[in-house]
PDB file of N, CA, C and O in Angstrom:
ATOM      1  N   MET A   1      87.051 172.233 100.376  1.00  0.00           N
ATOM      2  CA  MET A   1      87.296 171.272 101.438  1.00  0.00           C
ATOM      3  C   MET A   1      86.288 171.519 102.567  1.00  0.00           C
ATOM      4  O   MET A   1      86.030 172.666 102.931  1.00  0.00           O
ATOM      5  N   ALA A   2      85.733 170.465 103.106  1.00  0.00           N
ATOM      6  CA  ALA A   2      84.710 170.568 104.142  1.00  0.00           C
ATOM      7  C   ALA A   2      85.279 170.920 105.507  1.00  0.00           C
ATOM      8  O   ALA A   2      84.526 171.190 106.443  1.00  0.00           O
ATOM      9  N   LYS A   3      86.600 170.918 105.629  1.00  0.00           N
ATOM     10  CA  LYS A   3      87.205 171.215 106.929  1.00  0.00           C
ATOM     11  C   LYS A   3      86.762 172.580 107.455  1.00  0.00           C
ATOM     12  O   LYS A   3      86.474 172.721 108.644  1.00  0.00           O
ATOM     13  N   ASN A   4      86.705 173.572 106.589  1.00  0.00           N
ATOM     14  CA  ASN A   4      86.293 174.910 107.009  1.00  0.00           C
ATOM     15  C   ASN A   4      84.861 174.907 107.523  1.00  0.00           C
ATOM     16  O   ASN A   4      84.555 175.570 108.514  1.00  0.00           O
ATOM     17  N   GLU A   5      83.993 174.175 106.865  1.00  0.00           N
ATOM     18  CA  GLU A   5      82.602 174.089 107.293  1.00  0.00           C
ATOM     19  C   GLU A   5      82.486 173.383 108.640  1.00  0.00           C
ATOM     20  O   GLU A   5      81.686 173.777 109.489  1.00  0.00           O
ATOM     21  N   HIS A   6      83.290 172.340 108.831  1.00  0.00           N
ATOM     22  CA  HIS A   6      83.286 171.634 110.116  1.00  0.00           C
ATOM     23  C   HIS A   6      83.788 172.558 111.223  1.00  0.00           C
ATOM     24  O   HIS A   6      83.257 172.552 112.334  1.00  0.00           O
ATOM     25  N   GLN A   7      84.807 173.345 110.915  1.00  0.00           N
ATOM     26  CA  GLN A   7      85.334 174.294 111.895  1.00  0.00           C
ATOM     27  C   GLN A   7      84.275 175.332 112.260  1.00  0.00           C
ATOM     28  O   GLN A   7      84.113 175.676 113.431  1.00  0.00           O
ATOM     29  N   GLU A   8      83.557 175.826 111.254  1.00  0.00           N
ATOM     30  CA  GLU A   8      82.494 176.798 111.518  1.00  0.00           C
ATOM     31  C   GLU A   8      81.413 176.189 112.411  1.00  0.00           C
ATOM     32  O   GLU A   8      80.939 176.834 113.346  1.00  0.00           O
ATOM     33  N   ALA A   9      81.032 174.964 112.124  1.00  0.00           N
ATOM     34  CA  ALA A   9      80.029 174.280 112.951  1.00  0.00           C
ATOM     35  C   ALA A   9      80.532 174.139 114.382  1.00  0.00           C
ATOM     36  O   ALA A   9      79.780 174.357 115.332  1.00  0.00           O
ATOM     37  N   ALA A  10      81.794 173.777 114.536  1.00  0.00           N
ATOM     38  CA  ALA A  10      82.368 173.605 115.875  1.00  0.00           C
ATOM     39  C   ALA A  10      82.351 174.911 116.661  1.00  0.00           C
ATOM     40  O   ALA A  10      82.061 174.913 117.858  1.00  0.00           O
ATOM     41  N   VAL A  11      82.656 176.000 116.005  1.00  0.00           N
ATOM     42  CA  VAL A  11      82.642 177.308 116.675  1.00  0.00           C
ATOM     43  C   VAL A  11      81.240 177.626 117.175  1.00  0.00           C
ATOM     44  O   VAL A  11      81.069 178.083 118.305  1.00  0.00           O
ATOM     45  N   HIS A  12      80.231 177.384 116.334  1.00  0.00           N
ATOM     46  CA  HIS A  12      78.854 177.653 116.748  1.00  0.00           C
ATOM     47  C   HIS A  12      78.435 176.723 117.890  1.00  0.00           C
ATOM     48  O   HIS A  12      77.739 177.151 118.811  1.00  0.00           O
ATOM     49  N   HIS A  13      78.849 175.473 117.838  1.00  0.00           N
ATOM     50  CA  HIS A  13      78.534 174.544 118.943  1.00  0.00           C
ATOM     51  C   HIS A  13      79.170 175.031 120.243  1.00  0.00           C
ATOM     52  O   HIS A  13      78.535 175.001 121.298  1.00  0.00           O
ATOM     53  N   GLU A  14      80.415 175.476 120.169  1.00  0.00           N
ATOM     54  CA  GLU A  14      81.100 175.986 121.364  1.00  0.00           C
ATOM     55  C   GLU A  14      80.416 177.239 121.899  1.00  0.00           C
ATOM     56  O   GLU A  14      80.252 177.392 123.110  1.00  0.00           O
ATOM     57  N   ASN A  15      80.018 178.134 120.999  1.00  0.00           N
ATOM     58  CA  ASN A  15      79.319 179.345 121.427  1.00  0.00           C
ATOM     59  C   ASN A  15      77.969 179.009 122.056  1.00  0.00           C
ATOM     60  O   ASN A  15      77.568 179.624 123.045  1.00  0.00           O
ATOM     61  N   ALA A  16      77.276 178.039 121.483  1.00  0.00           N
ATOM     62  CA  ALA A  16      75.990 177.615 122.057  1.00  0.00           C
ATOM     63  C   ALA A  16      76.197 177.042 123.448  1.00  0.00           C
ATOM     64  O   ALA A  16      75.442 177.354 124.369  1.00  0.00           O
ATOM     65  N   ALA A  17      77.211 176.208 123.605  1.00  0.00           N
ATOM     66  CA  ALA A  17      77.476 175.611 124.918  1.00  0.00           C
ATOM     67  C   ALA A  17      77.815 176.685 125.942  1.00  0.00           C
ATOM     68  O   ALA A  17      77.352 176.628 127.081  1.00  0.00           O
ATOM     69  N   ARG A  18      78.615 177.658 125.545  1.00  0.00           N
ATOM     70  CA  ARG A  18      78.989 178.748 126.455  1.00  0.00           C
ATOM     71  C   ARG A  18      77.735 179.532 126.877  1.00  0.00           C
ATOM     72  O   ARG A  18      77.567 179.866 128.050  1.00  0.00           O
ATOM     73  N   SER A  19      76.871 179.815 125.915  1.00  0.00           N
ATOM     74  CA  SER A  19      75.642 180.550 126.231  1.00  0.00           C
ATOM     75  C   SER A  19      74.715 179.730 127.116  1.00  0.00           C
ATOM     76  O   SER A  19      74.080 180.274 128.019  1.00  0.00           O
ATOM     77  N   HIS A  20      74.632 178.435 126.868  1.00  0.00           N
ATOM     78  CA  HIS A  20      73.816 177.565 127.722  1.00  0.00           C
ATOM     79  C   HIS A  20      74.330 177.582 129.167  1.00  0.00           C
ATOM     80  O   HIS A  20      73.546 177.692 130.109  1.00  0.00           O
ATOM     81  N   ARG A  21      75.654 177.470 129.329  1.00  0.00           N
ATOM     82  CA  ARG A  21      76.227 177.491 130.680  1.00  0.00           C
ATOM     83  C   ARG A  21      75.960 178.819 131.372  1.00  0.00           C
ATOM     84  O   ARG A  21      75.606 178.849 132.551  1.00  0.00           O
ATOM     85  N   THR A  22      76.128 179.909 130.649  1.00  0.00           N
ATOM     86  CA  THR A  22      75.894 181.233 131.225  1.00  0.00           C
ATOM     87  C   THR A  22      74.426 181.408 131.589  1.00  0.00           C
ATOM     88  O   THR A  22      74.106 181.970 132.636  1.00  0.00           O
ATOM     89  N   ALA A  23      73.538 180.928 130.729  1.00  0.00           N
ATOM     90  CA  ALA A  23      72.103 181.000 131.031  1.00  0.00           C
ATOM     91  C   ALA A  23      71.795 180.215 132.297  1.00  0.00           C
ATOM     92  O   ALA A  23      71.061 180.693 133.162  1.00  0.00           O
ATOM     93  N   ALA A  24      72.343 179.031 132.409  1.00  0.00           N
ATOM     94  CA  ALA A  24      72.092 178.198 133.586  1.00  0.00           C
ATOM     95  C   ALA A  24      72.603 178.881 134.854  1.00  0.00           C
ATOM     96  O   ALA A  24      71.935 178.858 135.888  1.00  0.00           O
ATOM     97  N   GLU A  25      73.780 179.485 134.773  1.00  0.00           N
ATOM     98  CA  GLU A  25      74.336 180.194 135.933  1.00  0.00           C
ATOM     99  C   GLU A  25      73.425 181.344 136.357  1.00  0.00           C
ATOM    100  O   GLU A  25      73.147 181.529 137.542  1.00  0.00           O
ATOM    101  N   ASN A  26      72.968 182.108 135.373  1.00  0.00           N
ATOM    102  CA  ASN A  26      72.101 183.242 135.682  1.00  0.00           C
ATOM    103  C   ASN A  26      70.762 182.794 136.252  1.00  0.00           C
ATOM    104  O   ASN A  26      70.272 183.380 137.218  1.00  0.00           O
ATOM    105  N   HIS A  27      70.175 181.776 135.670  1.00  0.00           N
ATOM    106  CA  HIS A  27      68.911 181.256 136.202  1.00  0.00           C
ATOM    107  C   HIS A  27      69.112 180.751 137.629  1.00  0.00           C
ATOM    108  O   HIS A  27      68.262 180.961 138.495  1.00  0.00           O
ATOM    109  N   GLY A  28      70.240 180.086 137.866  1.00  0.00           N
ATOM    110  CA  GLY A  28      70.538 179.571 139.198  1.00  0.00           C
ATOM    111  C   GLY A  28      70.683 180.668 140.242  1.00  0.00           C
ATOM    112  O   GLY A  28      70.417 180.451 141.424  1.00  0.00           O
ATOM    113  N   LYS A  29      71.103 181.842 139.802  1.00  0.00           N
ATOM    114  CA  LYS A  29      71.267 182.986 140.704  1.00  0.00           C
ATOM    115  C   LYS A  29      69.988 183.816 140.804  1.00  0.00           C
ATOM    116  O   LYS A  29      69.949 184.824 141.509  1.00  0.00           O
ATOM    117  N   GLY A  30      68.945 183.387 140.093  1.00  0.00           N
ATOM    118  CA  GLY A  30      67.684 184.123 140.121  1.00  0.00           C
ATOM    119  C   GLY A  30      67.647 185.301 139.176  1.00  0.00           C
ATOM    120  O   GLY A  30      66.700 186.088 139.214  1.00  0.00           O
ATOM    121  N   ASN A  31      68.657 185.445 138.324  1.00  0.00           N
ATOM    122  CA  ASN A  31      68.712 186.537 137.358  1.00  0.00           C
ATOM    123  C   ASN A  31      68.094 186.045 136.048  1.00  0.00           C
ATOM    124  O   ASN A  31      68.796 185.751 135.080  1.00  0.00           O
ATOM    125  N   HIS A  32      66.769 185.963 136.046  1.00  0.00           N
ATOM    126  CA  HIS A  32      66.069 185.324 134.941  1.00  0.00           C
ATOM    127  C   HIS A  32      66.078 186.146 133.656  1.00  0.00           C
ATOM    128  O   HIS A  32      66.085 185.578 132.564  1.00  0.00           O
ATOM    129  N   ASP A  33      66.077 187.463 133.767  1.00  0.00           N
ATOM    130  CA  ASP A  33      66.146 188.280 132.550  1.00  0.00           C
ATOM    131  C   ASP A  33      67.445 188.019 131.789  1.00  0.00           C
ATOM    132  O   ASP A  33      67.444 187.824 130.574  1.00  0.00           O
ATOM    133  N   GLU A  34      68.536 188.022 132.523  1.00  0.00           N
ATOM    134  CA  GLU A  34      69.843 187.748 131.899  1.00  0.00           C
ATOM    135  C   GLU A  34      69.898 186.290 131.418  1.00  0.00           C
ATOM    136  O   GLU A  34      70.456 186.008 130.358  1.00  0.00           O
ATOM    137  N   GLY A  35      69.332 185.388 132.179  1.00  0.00           N
ATOM    138  CA  GLY A  35      69.284 183.985 131.780  1.00  0.00           C
ATOM    139  C   GLY A  35      68.528 183.790 130.476  1.00  0.00           C
ATOM    140  O   GLY A  35      68.959 183.027 129.612  1.00  0.00           O
ATOM    141  N   ARG A  36      67.405 184.477 130.334  1.00  0.00           N
ATOM    142  CA  ARG A  36      66.625 184.377 129.086  1.00  0.00           C
ATOM    143  C   ARG A  36      67.415 184.928 127.907  1.00  0.00           C
ATOM    144  O   ARG A  36      67.363 184.381 126.805  1.00  0.00           O
ATOM    145  N   LYS A  37      68.142 186.010 128.143  1.00  0.00           N
ATOM    146  CA  LYS A  37      68.955 186.598 127.073  1.00  0.00           C
ATOM    147  C   LYS A  37      69.977 185.572 126.574  1.00  0.00           C
ATOM    148  O   LYS A  37      70.159 185.404 125.368  1.00  0.00           O
ATOM    149  N   HIS A  38      70.633 184.898 127.500  1.00  0.00           N
ATOM    150  CA  HIS A  38      71.641 183.913 127.119  1.00  0.00           C
ATOM    151  C   HIS A  38      71.003 182.646 126.547  1.00  0.00           C
ATOM    152  O   HIS A  38      71.596 181.984 125.695  1.00  0.00           O
ATOM    153  N   SER A  39      69.821 182.313 127.003  1.00  0.00           N
ATOM    154  CA  SER A  39      69.099 181.172 126.427  1.00  0.00           C
ATOM    155  C   SER A  39      68.756 181.443 124.964  1.00  0.00           C
ATOM    156  O   SER A  39      68.874 180.559 124.115  1.00  0.00           O
ATOM    157  N   THR A  40      68.334 182.664 124.683  1.00  0.00           N
ATOM    158  CA  THR A  40      68.034 183.052 123.300  1.00  0.00           C
ATOM    159  C   THR A  40      69.289 182.987 122.445  1.00  0.00           C
ATOM    160  O   THR A  40      69.253 182.490 121.319  1.00  0.00           O
ATOM    161  N   SER A  41      70.395 183.487 122.977  1.00  0.00           N
ATOM    162  CA  SER A  41      71.661 183.428 122.258  1.00  0.00           C
ATOM    163  C   SER A  41      72.070 181.977 121.996  1.00  0.00           C
ATOM    164  O   SER A  41      72.531 181.641 120.905  1.00  0.00           O
ATOM    165  N   ALA A  42      71.896 181.130 122.998  1.00  0.00           N
ATOM    166  CA  ALA A  42      72.232 179.711 122.841  1.00  0.00           C
ATOM    167  C   ALA A  42      71.404 179.080 121.734  1.00  0.00           C
ATOM    168  O   ALA A  42      71.921 178.310 120.925  1.00  0.00           O
ATOM    169  N   HIS A  43      70.134 179.403 121.702  1.00  0.00           N
ATOM    170  CA  HIS A  43      69.253 178.854 120.665  1.00  0.00           C
ATOM    171  C   HIS A  43      69.704 179.310 119.281  1.00  0.00           C
ATOM    172  O   HIS A  43      69.734 178.511 118.344  1.00  0.00           O
ATOM    173  N   GLU A  44      70.053 180.578 119.146  1.00  0.00           N
ATOM    174  CA  GLU A  44      70.518 181.096 117.860  1.00  0.00           C
ATOM    175  C   GLU A  44      71.798 180.404 117.419  1.00  0.00           C
ATOM    176  O   GLU A  44      71.933 180.035 116.252  1.00  0.00           O
ATOM    177  N   HIS A  45      72.736 180.224 118.340  1.00  0.00           N
ATOM    178  CA  HIS A  45      73.986 179.539 117.994  1.00  0.00           C
ATOM    179  C   HIS A  45      73.714 178.067 117.658  1.00  0.00           C
ATOM    180  O   HIS A  45      74.351 177.508 116.766  1.00  0.00           O
ATOM    181  N   SER A  46      72.785 177.451 118.358  1.00  0.00           N
ATOM    182  CA  SER A  46      72.439 176.056 118.067  1.00  0.00           C
ATOM    183  C   SER A  46      71.880 175.923 116.658  1.00  0.00           C
ATOM    184  O   SER A  46      72.229 174.991 115.935  1.00  0.00           O
ATOM    185  N   ASP A  47      71.011 176.857 116.266  1.00  0.00           N
ATOM    186  CA  ASP A  47      70.465 176.841 114.911  1.00  0.00           C
ATOM    187  C   ASP A  47      71.569 176.994 113.873  1.00  0.00           C
ATOM    188  O   ASP A  47      71.585 176.284 112.867  1.00  0.00           O
ATOM    189  N   LYS A  48      72.494 177.925 114.120  1.00  0.00           N
ATOM    190  CA  LYS A  48      73.610 178.134 113.192  1.00  0.00           C
ATOM    191  C   LYS A  48      74.512 176.903 113.134  1.00  0.00           C
ATOM    192  O   LYS A  48      74.998 176.524 112.068  1.00  0.00           O
ATOM    193  N   ALA A  49      74.728 176.288 114.294  1.00  0.00           N
ATOM    194  CA  ALA A  49      75.554 175.074 114.337  1.00  0.00           C
ATOM    195  C   ALA A  49      74.909 173.958 113.541  1.00  0.00           C
ATOM    196  O   ALA A  49      75.587 173.228 112.819  1.00  0.00           O
ATOM    197  N   HIS A  50      73.608 173.828 113.671  1.00  0.00           N
ATOM    198  CA  HIS A  50      72.896 172.783 112.944  1.00  0.00           C
ATOM    199  C   HIS A  50      73.028 172.994 111.433  1.00  0.00           C
ATOM    200  O   HIS A  50      73.322 172.057 110.691  1.00  0.00           O
ATOM    201  N   GLU A  51      72.811 174.221 110.991  1.00  0.00           N
ATOM    202  CA  GLU A  51      72.924 174.507 109.559  1.00  0.00           C
ATOM    203  C   GLU A  51      74.352 174.297 109.061  1.00  0.00           C
ATOM    204  O   GLU A  51      74.556 173.731 107.987  1.00  0.00           O
ATOM    205  N   ALA A  52      75.333 174.747 109.829  1.00  0.00           N
ATOM    206  CA  ALA A  52      76.732 174.576 109.427  1.00  0.00           C
ATOM    207  C   ALA A  52      77.104 173.093 109.402  1.00  0.00           C
ATOM    208  O   ALA A  52      77.874 172.664 108.543  1.00  0.00           O
ATOM    209  N   SER A  53      76.566 172.312 110.332  1.00  0.00           N
ATOM    210  CA  SER A  53      76.838 170.869 110.354  1.00  0.00           C
ATOM    211  C   SER A  53      76.249 170.186 109.127  1.00  0.00           C
ATOM    212  O   SER A  53      76.881 169.319 108.525  1.00  0.00           O
ATOM    213  N   LYS A  54      75.033 170.585 108.762  1.00  0.00           N
ATOM    214  CA  LYS A  54      74.413 170.005 107.563  1.00  0.00           C
ATOM    215  C   LYS A  54      75.236 170.332 106.320  1.00  0.00           C
ATOM    216  O   LYS A  54      75.460 169.471 105.469  1.00  0.00           O
ATOM    217  N   THR A  55      75.683 171.579 106.225  1.00  0.00           N
ATOM    218  CA  THR A  55      76.494 171.984 105.075  1.00  0.00           C
ATOM    219  C   THR A  55      77.804 171.209 105.038  1.00  0.00           C
ATOM    220  O   THR A  55      78.216 170.731 103.981  1.00  0.00           O
ATOM    221  N   ALA A  56      78.452 171.084 106.177  1.00  0.00           N
ATOM    222  CA  ALA A  56      79.718 170.347 106.246  1.00  0.00           C
ATOM    223  C   ALA A  56      79.512 168.892 105.852  1.00  0.00           C
ATOM    224  O   ALA A  56      80.326 168.319 105.128  1.00  0.00           O
ATOM    225  N   HIS A  57      78.436 168.304 106.322  1.00  0.00           N
ATOM    226  CA  HIS A  57      78.154 166.904 105.987  1.00  0.00           C
ATOM    227  C   HIS A  57      77.933 166.749 104.482  1.00  0.00           C
ATOM    228  O   HIS A  57      78.462 165.828 103.860  1.00  0.00           O
ATOM    229  N   GLN A  58      77.156 167.649 103.913  1.00  0.00           N
ATOM    230  CA  GLN A  58      76.895 167.578 102.471  1.00  0.00           C
ATOM    231  C   GLN A  58      78.180 167.718 101.671  1.00  0.00           C
ATOM    232  O   GLN A  58      78.395 166.982 100.707  1.00  0.00           O
ATOM    233  N   LYS A  59      79.035 168.654 102.060  1.00  0.00           N
ATOM    234  CA  LYS A  59      80.295 168.845 101.333  1.00  0.00           C
ATOM    235  C   LYS A  59      81.218 167.649 101.512  1.00  0.00           C
ATOM    236  O   LYS A  59      81.943 167.279 100.589  1.00  0.00           O
ATOM    237  N   SER A  60      81.195 167.045 102.690  1.00  0.00           N
ATOM    238  CA  SER A  60      82.011 165.840 102.927  1.00  0.00           C
ATOM    239  C   SER A  60      81.545 164.706 102.028  1.00  0.00           C
ATOM    240  O   SER A  60      82.361 163.953 101.497  1.00  0.00           O
ATOM    241  N   GLN A  61      80.253 164.586 101.862  1.00  0.00           N
ATOM    242  CA  GLN A  61      79.701 163.541 100.994  1.00  0.00           C
ATOM    243  C   GLN A  61      80.109 163.765  99.539  1.00  0.00           C
ATOM    244  O   GLN A  61      80.387 162.807  98.817  1.00  0.00           O
ATOM    245  N   GLN A  62      80.144 165.023  99.110  1.00  0.00           N
ATOM    246  CA  GLN A  62      80.501 165.358  97.730  1.00  0.00           C
ATOM    247  C   GLN A  62      81.987 165.086  97.450  1.00  0.00           C
ATOM    248  O   GLN A  62      82.370 164.805  96.315  1.00  0.00           O
ATOM    249  N   GLU A  63      82.802 165.171  98.480  1.00  0.00           N
ATOM    250  CA  GLU A  63      84.249 165.000  98.298  1.00  0.00           C
ATOM    251  C   GLU A  63      84.663 163.534  98.221  1.00  0.00           C
ATOM    252  O   GLU A  63      85.824 163.235  97.942  1.00  0.00           O
ATOM    253  N   ARG A  64      83.758 162.651  98.456  1.00  0.00           N
ATOM    254  CA  ARG A  64      84.101 161.223  98.423  1.00  0.00           C
ATOM    255  C   ARG A  64      84.425 160.761  97.047  1.00  0.00           C
ATOM    256  O   ARG A  64      84.734 159.586  96.847  1.00  0.00           O
TER     257      ARG A  64
END
């Protein structure tokens, strides 16, 4: 069932959003080293979310 894959994608999207917000907060406070760390984390979660979304979509198509 593709539901698990969709859930995994959602978790990665949420983690990416959280990291993006934290990066923005740190950059706004002038803490650029910490901001870059969270930006990198956000990018990694975004990549994982993209891959999980593609997998979920493919499995959803197969279940039709």
